[in-house]
N, C-alpha and C positions, 0 to 999 in steps of 0.2 A: 593219657588220664589210666591211672590206675582203679580197678574197680574197687566197690566200698565191698564187695563182699563176693563168692565165687563156688559157685558150685561148681561138684566135680566124678567124676566114677560111677553116675551111673546112668539110668534110662533115662528123658524129657518126652514129658506129651508133650508137643506142640499141635498146630492145628492140621499139620500133614502124619500126625503120628509118633510113634516113639524113635523121632529121626535126627535126636540129637544126647548129646554125653555131657556136655559143660553150661552154665546159664551164666551170664555177670552182669552183676546190677549195680550201678551207679547212683548216689541219692537213693530218690526213690523208683525208679526206672530198672529196666530193664535194659542193654547195654550191648551186649552183644549173648548169641544161643547158637550153638555149634559145636568143635568140637577139641581137638586137643591145643589145638591153637589159642583157642579163650583162656586157657590159664596162662597163656605169655602176657595177660591185663595184671597177672597177680602183684602186690607192692606189696610192701613190709608192713603197711596198713589193714591189707587185706585181708578180711575174714572167710579163710578156704571149711566151706562142709565139703565134707568125702560122701560122696551118698552113697559110697560100697556097696552098689548094686540095688537101689532101691529109691523109688519111681519119683520125679519129681510133679509137677501138675502144678496149672491154676490153683488157688484158690476154691473151695466149695461154697458155692452162693443159696440160700436158705429165697424160694421166691413165692411162702408165704409159711410166716413162723410168728407165735406170740409170747416174745421173750419178759416181758415183765408179769404178764400173769404169770407165765411158769416160773418168773423165779418168785414172786410170790410164796408158790402152791411147795418151792422148796424146803421156804423156811415155816409151813403149815402143817395140816396133816394132809400129808403126802399119801394117797390110796395108791399109788401109781404100781403094776406090780401087783398086785391081790389078784387072787384067778378065784381066792370061793368068797361067797359069804363070811364065815367066819372069821377065815385071815382079816376082810374088809369092817367087822366091827371092830372085830380087838388092836386095826389098828387109832380104830378112832378112838375106842375106852385109853388103849394109855399116851392117845396126848392127849385129850383133853385132864385124862390127871396126873401129865407132865406140867401142866399149864389149869393151873386151879384159877388164875390172873385174866384169863381170856374171858370178856364177855360175850362174845359168843367165840363156837368154835365153826374155822373156813380152812380153807385146802379147797381139795375133791378130786380127780383122776383113777374115781371107782369103775369097773368093767360090766357091764351091761350083761354079761356071758358068768357074773359070777350070782346073778338073783334071777330069780324064774319068770319068766317071759321077759326080762332087763329094766323089771319095776323094783325099786327096793323100800319096802315098806316104812312108814313111821313107828313101826312097833321096838324095829331092831335101832335107832337108835336111845328110843326114847330109854331100852331095857341098860345105855351106859353112858347118853346124858342129859337127863331127866328136867333137868331144870335150869336150862342155860339153852340158848335160839341152836342150829346148826343145821348151815348151810352150804355146798358140799356139789360142785357140779364133778360130770359125769364124765369118761376120759372124753367124749369126745366134743362137753362143753353144750351141747345143746340138750340136758335135763338137768335136773338138778334135784337133789338126794337132804327130805328140810324132816325137822321133827317137831311131835308138838307144842310147843314151846314156837318154834318158828311164824307155824303156820296160827297160831292162836294170838300174836303176838299183830302178824301182817293180815289178822282178821279174817284169813279163807276159813272159812266151812262149807256145810253140804250145797250152800246157800248163793255158792260166788261161780257166777258164771265163767265160762270157761273163756279168754281172749279171744278177739280173733285171728288172733299170731300162735296158740299153744292152745296148749292143755292139760288139763289141771285132770291126773291118775288118780280113779276112788274105787272105791270097797263096793262092796254087792249093795252096802246098803245106799249110797251112793258118800259116804266121805269121801275127804280128800286122802287117798291113801297114804302119802309121804314122796312121790315123786311129781314134778314139776315141768313138762315142756317144751322150748319154747319160751314164747312169748312167756308163757305162766309164771318165767323162772325170777319177771320181776316181778310177780305182787308179794315173796319176799326179798331175790333180788332187795329192789331199792329202797330197803331195811337197811341193808350190810352196812357197818361205818365202810367209811374212804379207808385205805392205807396212805398214809400221814407222806410226803414230798420226798422225806427222805428214805422209806421203807422201800417207794417205788424205783429212787434211784437204785440203793443196793440190787433192790430183786436184777433192775438192765443191766452193773457191773455184774452181779450173781451170775447171771444169765449169759454175758457177753464172753466171761472169764469161761465158761462150760464151753458154748460155740467155737473159742479160737480153738477148744483144746479138742473139739472134730475137724480143725482144718476148716470151719467156720471166716470167711474172712469180709458178707454180707450178704446182709438182708434183707429181703422185704415185709417191714410190721402189717402184717395184712388186718389190724382193727383202733388206728390212732383215733380216741373219740371213748363217748361213757356210753356204753349196752352192756342189758340184763346185768349193772350191779359188774360189770368188769372195773378195774382201771386203768383210765386214761393215760399212756404210756410218753403224754406229747411232753410236758413240763419236764418231764425224768429225762428223756432226748434232748433238748433242749437248754436240759442242763450239762452232761455230758458230753455236748457238742462244744460248749462254749467253755467248757474250762478244760479242752479237751483229755476226759479221761475216756470217750466216744472213739476207742479203735478198729472198730468196724465203719465198711462204708453200709448208709442205713439210709432205704426207702421207705417210707412210712405210706400209707396208704388210707384216707381220711372216711372215718366211717358217714356211710350214707343210711338218716337218719328215715327210717321207713314210719315214720308217723308223720313226715315234711312231705312236700314235696320241690315244684322245682324251685320256688322259694330260698332255699338253705343253702343256691348253690353261687349266690353272693358271700354266703357266709363262710363255703370253703377255697373263694379265692384269697379272701379274708386268711381264714390259719394259715394257708397255704402262703405268703408272703409272710406271715407273722413265725412262722416253725419253723421254716427251713436256713437252717445255720448249719455253716462248716462240714460235717462230712452225714450230715438228715439232711434231708431232704423232703416234703411234705407235699410231692407235685401225682398221686393215686387218688382217686377216689376207690371204694367196696363199697360193692353193692350188691349186699348179700339177699338170693335170688330166691332160694329153698331154706330145707334142713336138710337131715338126713333118711335113709334110708333105714335103717337099724327099727328107728320108732314112726318109721310110716309119714313123714312130713315130708323127704325129698321128692319134688316135683315130677311129677312123672305122667305123658302121652294117653294113659291107659291106666286102667286102675288096680290098684295093688291086692292079693289075693289075700281068702283067710286058710284058716289052716289045711281046711277042708282039698284048699286048690282053686273056690269058685271068686270070682272077680265080685269082690264090694263097691264102697260107691265109694271113696277115698282114693283118691288120686291125684293128695300132698296139699302142699300148702304153696301159693306163692307167693312169700311177702313184700315184692314192689309190683303192679299196676304190670301187668304187659302191655295193656293197652298205649303204656304211659311213659314205659321205659323206653322206648327208642328216644321220643324227644327227650327225657334227659340226658341220654349218652350223648346226643347231640347234640347239645349247646357242650356237659361236659370236653366233648369230642373238639369245639372251633375252642376253646377256651385254653386247647395241650393240657387238660388231664385227662392223665391213664388211664383207663378201666380197669378197673380187678374182681370180677367176677366173680360171685361164693352160689359153681352147679353143678350142683348133685346130680338130679335126677333129668331123664331125658329132656322133660317138659323146659324144665330151667335153661338147657342147654341154648333150646332150637332159639328159646326168648331170648338167651342173651346175641346170640348170632342175629337172629332178625334185626336184635337194637342195632351192634357192630355193621351192619349191611345199611341202615339207612341211616348212619354217620356217613359212611361211606357213600354214600350215593348223597350224600347234601352237602359233605366235607370235601369231599374226594381223599386222597388214600397219605392219610397227615406222617409225620411220625410216634402218633401219639402209643402206639404198640402194646390194646385191648392183653389181656389175657384170664379168660380162663378159669378156677383151679379146682379140684378134686376130680372129677367128672364118671363119675363112677358107672352110668351107664347115658352112651350114648345112641343116638340112632344111626344105624350104617347111614339111612343117608346126610348127617348131618357132617358126615367125617371125614372130607373131600372139602366142607366147606371153612374150614380151617384155616389150609394152606389160601386157600382161594380170596378172602378177607385178610387174612397175617395176623388174625388173627391166633397166640400161642395156647397153647394145651399145656397149661401147671399142674406138674402130675403130686399124685404124692405116691411114690413107689409104695412101698410101707403096707399098704391098706389092701394091695394085690396078690392074695393067699387066701387058704385056706383055712382060719383060724372061728373060733367061737362064734363068734358076736357076725362072722360071712354066716358060715353052714348055719345054725342056729334061729337067726334073728332076723336076714335078709333072704337068702337065695329062696329058700318056700313063699317067701310072702312078693316074688319076682315072676316067680315061677321059669322054667327052663331056658325059655326064650332070648328073657333079659340080661339071666342072668347072665349069661356067656356073650353080652353086650359091657362085660363091667371093665371099666379099666383099657382103654385098647388102650394102650401105647404103642403097641406095632405098628395097628391101622392106620393110629394117625400116623406116627413116622415112616410110614410108606406111603403115606397119598400127601405126600413134600410138607407135613404140616412141624413147627416149630416147638423141641419140646422145651419146658421147667421144668427144674424141679425144688419141690422143698417137704416140706414136714406135717408142718400144722400144729410144730409143740406149744402147749403140755399135751393137745391130742396124742402123737404121736409121739417115739423117740428120735430124737433131732439130729442122730449120728447118720452122716450121709454117706457113710458103708455098708450098713443096714441096709438104708432105703437101695443103695444101686445092687445090692445083693441079692433085692426080692426084684426090682426090675428085669431081673438078668436071668434068674432063679423059677421065678412065680412059685418060690415058697418059701416061708419066713426062717430065718437062720436059723439052723441048726433043726430042722423040723426034716422027718420023710415021709410027709403023707403025699395026697396025689399031686400033682404041679395042675396049677389054675391057671385052665385057658392057656396052654401051653406056646398057643401060636401068639400071644401077645408079647413072650419075651421081647426083651431088647438088648441087641450085641453089648459088652461092656465097652467098648468105648462110647457107644452111642449116648447108654445111662450116665457117664461120664459127664460127656458133652454139656447132659440136661444140664448137672449138677454146678457145670463149671462158665461156660460159652454162653448155653439158652438160660441161664438166670441173670448173668449178666446184662443180655440183652436186654431182660424184661424192665430190668433192675435201671435203666438206659449207662451203665456204664457199661462205656466200648470200649476203654482202657483198659478192661480188667477183661478173666476169661478165658484166657490165653496165652501162652510162652510166647512171645514174640518180641522183637527191638522196637524199643518205646511203648508198650505197655508197661503199666502198674506193677512195680513186682510186689502181686498179693500174692502167693505162694505158698505148696504148701509139698513137704518132702511125706510120704508113706513110708513104712517100716518095712517093707516088701516092695517087688515089683505085682497087684496082682493078676496082670497079663499072664505070665509065668505060670502059674498054677492053678487048682482043676476051679470052674468057675461056682461048685463048692464049696469052696473054702475063702470063699471075694469076702463076708463078714467077720473072719478071724483078721484082716488087717485094722491097723492101729496106723493114727496121724502121731507122726515122730518130732514133727517142727512143725510152724505156720508163720508166715513173717506178713504182714500190708507194710503195701509203701518199701520194702526192703526191712522195716523194724521185725525181729523177731517178739511176736507176743505169744509164745507159747512152744515149749521143750516138755517132751512127754518124760517123765519121772521117771 
C-alpha cells in the first residue's frame, strides 16, 4: 500500500534518538520509520513533505493548561506582557474606552512585579474606570484586582472578614485596598456574569488554533468545573467533541470542590460519564492543595520569612484537610480516576505523596497515573518518593528562572535553603521520576519551545542574567521527552508521544533541528507544521 503522507530528508526524533530520516503515514497511523527505503511507499497520491534538514518529532502535549479562560482573556482586557503599573493601567483605560457597552470590565494577566508588594490598589482602577465594576485576575490567577465599584456591589468593606481560604488585602485603615487573594476572589467573582455558551466555544476554538500553532496536539485541561468565577469549559468541550471541531486530544480534570468532601465523588463519576465524548475524556480529578509562594499561600513545612529574614507564623494554606486527603484519593483511585494535584509548597507536595502512598497501600499499584503539578519547593526527602510511588512530576519549566516575581516576591521570603530547592527538575529525573510538562496558560506562555529553553538553560528566553540553580537543568532530549512521551503518559494517550510504527500520527515539524544549535538558541525555534492523526492542523504562514 502507498502511504498517504511521507516525510523525508531530515532528522526524526524516535524513542531511540534522532535515528531516522523518513516516516510514512497511512490513515491516522505511522506505518514506517526508517531511511531511504521508506520512500518506496510513495505513490501518485502521496503527500510528500521535504523536511530539508528540519526536525520531525511527536506532537507536544501540555499536561496542565486552561485553554477556555485563556481564549476568553484574549478577547477581553488582556494585560499579558505589561511590566509596569503605568502600562497596565493604560491598557485597562484603552480597553474600557473601546468597549463602553460592557457592563463589567473583565480580562486579566497582570504581573505582580508591576506593583509595589505585588498588590495593586483600587484607586488605580478608579482613576480609569470609576463607574463600572472591574475584575481582573493576575497572571497566576491566585489573586484579583478590583475597583471600588466592584467592592461596593459585592458589599465588601472594612468589616468583611477574610474567608477561610483567602485574604482581602487592606490599607493602613483596614479598608480593602483592591487586591483579593485566593478564596477572597470569589467575594467579587461570584457576581461576574458568566460567558455565553457560544463565547466559551469560540474561546476554546481560538485557544486550540493557538496551541496547534505551537505544535501542541493534546493537552490536559487542569480545571473543568466552577471555581472562583471562572467559566466551566465542560459544555464547550462536549459541543466541540460532538461536532468534530475539537481536533486536539483532551483530558479534562474535574474540579474537586474544596467546600465539600467525599459526598461529591458520585457527582464526579456521573460527570465522567456525561462529559466524555470523542476526543474529550473526563477521567481525571483536580485537587488543589495550596496556593502560590508569591502571595505566601503555598503550603510550607516551615514558616515564611518576613522582609527582615525572620520566621513568621505563616506556613501557607492547605485548601484540603491533609488528614482527610488520603481517604479521598484512595476512593478516587479505586474508582479508576487519575488524581491531578496542584502542589507548590513542600508541605503540599508531601501531603499529595502521602495520599498517593495510602492509595497504593489500599488499592495496589493500578494504572491511574497520578501526577503533581508545579512543584516549586520540594523537600529532598520527598524527591525519591515520586519514582517509588509511580507519581509523575508535572513541571512548568518557564517558572524556573530569575525574574522579578522570583527575585523580589519569592526568594527573600523563602530564605536561601528553601530557595535552592525550587523546581528540582534535574534531581527528580536523576531519582528516576517520570517528568511531564505543561504551561498553566494563561498563567504563562503555552509555547513548549520557550519552556524547553528554560528547562535546558534555567534562564528566560533572551535573558543574560545568572543561571537559576544550574544543577537542575535538563538535557534537550529529556526536556523534549517531558513535553511529548511524558505528557502522553499522564494523558493515558499511549499510542501518541513517540514516532514509531503503529503510533498515531500526531506530529510536528520544526523550522530547524535544535540539536545542532547552541542551547541558548532553543527559544528561536518555531513550529512549521502540526499534524493530528495525519491531518494537517497548522501550517506556518
